[in-house]
N, C-alpha and C positions, 0 to 999 in steps of 0.2 A: 741628372748627374753627368758631369763631364766625363768624356771617354778616358782621359788620362787618370782621373781619380778612380774610376771604376776598375781600370787595369791595375792600379796600385793596390786597391783593396783585394782584388782577386789574387794577385801575386802574393801578397802577405799571408792571406788565409791558406792558400794552397801550399805555401812554403811550410807553415806550421803543421798542416795535415800530412804533407809528404815526409817531413822529418820524423813525425810520430810513427808513421808506417815503417820508415826505414830503420830507425833506431830502436824501436820497441815492437817488432812485428809479432812476437808471441803474445804480448799483452793486448795488442790491438785485436788479434784473432780471438783471444779469449773473451774480450768485451763484445765482439761482433758475433761470434759463432758459438760461444759457450765452451765447455770442456771438450777437447778433442782427444781422440785415441792417441796413445803415446807415440806410435809409429808415424802418425800424421803430423805431429807438432812441428818438427823441423822442416819437412817439405812445405807445409803450409806457411811457415814463417819465411822461407826463402821466396815463395811466390809473393807474399805480402810485402817483403822488402823491395822486390823488383817493382811492384806496383807503386811503392813509395817513390822510387826513382822516376817513374813516369809522371807522377804528380808533380815532383820537383821540376821536371822538364817543362811541364805546362806552366808552372809558376815563373820559370825563367823566361819563357816566351812572352808571357803577359808583362813582366817587368821590363824587358828590353823593347817592348812595343809602345811604351808610354809617350815617347816623343816623336812618333811617326806622324805623317799627315793624317788629317781627319778621316779621309776615305779608307786608308789602310787600317786605322784603329777600329773603325766600324766593322770592317770585314773580319778582323781578328776577334773582336768581341762577339760577333755573330757565330763564328766558328767555335769559340770557347763555350758559348751558351748551348749550342747544339751538342757539343761533345759532353757537357755536363748532364744534359737531359738524357742523352743516350746512355750514359753510365748509370743514371738513376733507374732508367727503364730496365736495363739488363740485370741490375741487382734485384729489383722487384720480381722480375721473371724467374730468377733463380729460386725464389721461394715458391712461385706458382708451379714451376717444373719439378719441385721436390729436391733440388740440389742443396738447399740451405734450410735449416729448421726455422729460422726467423729472419725478419728484415732488420738490418742495423739502422735504426732510426736516426741517432745523432749525426753520423757522417753524411747520411742522405739529406738530412735537413740543412746541413751546411752547404752541400752541393746545390740544393734547391735554391737557397738564398743567393748564392753566387750566380746561378743561371738567371735569376730575376734581375740582378744587378747588371749582368751582361746585356740582356735583351732590352732592359729599360734604357740604359745608356745609348744603345744602338738606335732605338726608336726616337729618342729625344734628339740625337744629332741629325737624324734624317728629316725632322720636322722643319718646315720653312718658318722663317721669322714672320712676325705679325706685320701687317701692312703699315701700321703706325710707325714702325722702325725702319722703313725703307729709306736708304741714304739720301735719295733725291728729295724726300719730304722733310727730313730733319735737318739737312744741310744743303739747301738748294744753291748756295753760293759755290759749293765745291763739286756737287754731282749734278749732272744733267742727262736726261734720257734722250738718246739718239734714235732708238728704235725699240718698239715693244709689240709683241703679239701674245697669243695664248701659250706659247711654248718658250719664248726667250725674251730677255730684256738686255739691251746694250746701253751701257752708261759710260759717259765721259767723266773723268776725274781730273780736277786741276787744283793742286795745293800750292798756294803761294808760300814763300819762305816764312816760317813762323805761324802759318795758318793751321788751325785745328778744326776738325768737324765734330759733330755731336755723336753720342752713342747711337749706334745703328746696327743692323744685321743684314745678311745677304742670303739669297737662295744659293744652292750649290752653284759655283761659278768658276770661271777662269779669267785671269787678268793678263794684260799685256802692257808693259811699261813703254810709253812713247818717249818719255824723258825721265830718266832715273833720278833717284834722290835718297835721302835718309829720313825714315819715318819712325816716330815713336808711337808704338802701339800699346793701347791700354784696354784691358778687358774689363768686363763688368765687375769682376771680383777684385779689381785694383791691381792686378798683375801688369807690369810694364816691361816691354822689351823694345829694343832698337833694331830696326831692319834696314839694311843697306840694299837698295834695289838698283840694278844696273839698267841702262837703256837697252831695250830689246828683250829684257828678261820676261819670262812667262811663269805664272805660279797659280796656286789654288789655296789662298789663306783663310783661316778663321771662319770656315763655313758654318752657318747656323749658330755662331757665337756672337753675342752682343759686344761691340768694341768701338773704339774711336781711334783716329790717327791724327798725328801732328807732324807737319813738315819741319824738322829741326835742321835741315840743310840750308845752304845759301842760294839754291836755285829752285825754280819751280819744278814741282813733280807733276807729271801728266801720265795718265793711263787710261786704258779702255777695259771695262768690266763686261763680261758676257755671262749673264745669269740664266740658269736653266730653271724654269718654273716647275 
């Protein structure tokens, strides 16, 4: 699952859960903890509403992180996953320590599924692409390897005007534009975006995602890619 999609799912689910906690704290407490003593109903509801606000804050962080660079999204997904697992553990320990009469299964199941989504998306983005999708193999007219060892691979890219490469992927990498240009980027799911790259610009694009590029400018585009294996 793509990181942006995982963050969207997490944000939407946490928003619904947070709103339920914030807008109906007494009902949530009743479903999670059963009937409370009358004097404890309002204080418990106040705490539950505050927890709903924290859940909404996490949802907002996830929503606003959907368009960050891949490395940043991976870090945030990992942090969210760890936070969700920690929350589940603490709630379960409340039962073990005698603080709660039972474990609220439905909300913990939701948090468990979200943690799996977070960790799965993170691990998938960290995987290297298969060797068959190496750019120098699928598009040798565009990509040529200048240097390679067990740790790094340096690739030269030359896109003539109107030239397109085939679908490929990269190891985590950094690129440097020797001669800038305008590229049309197409991902495997069909999403298309236009990127204006200036001469001397440095970036880290589309790592571990299958994509292809077309030079839609009027001049040659030339860059150096440094892939970390």
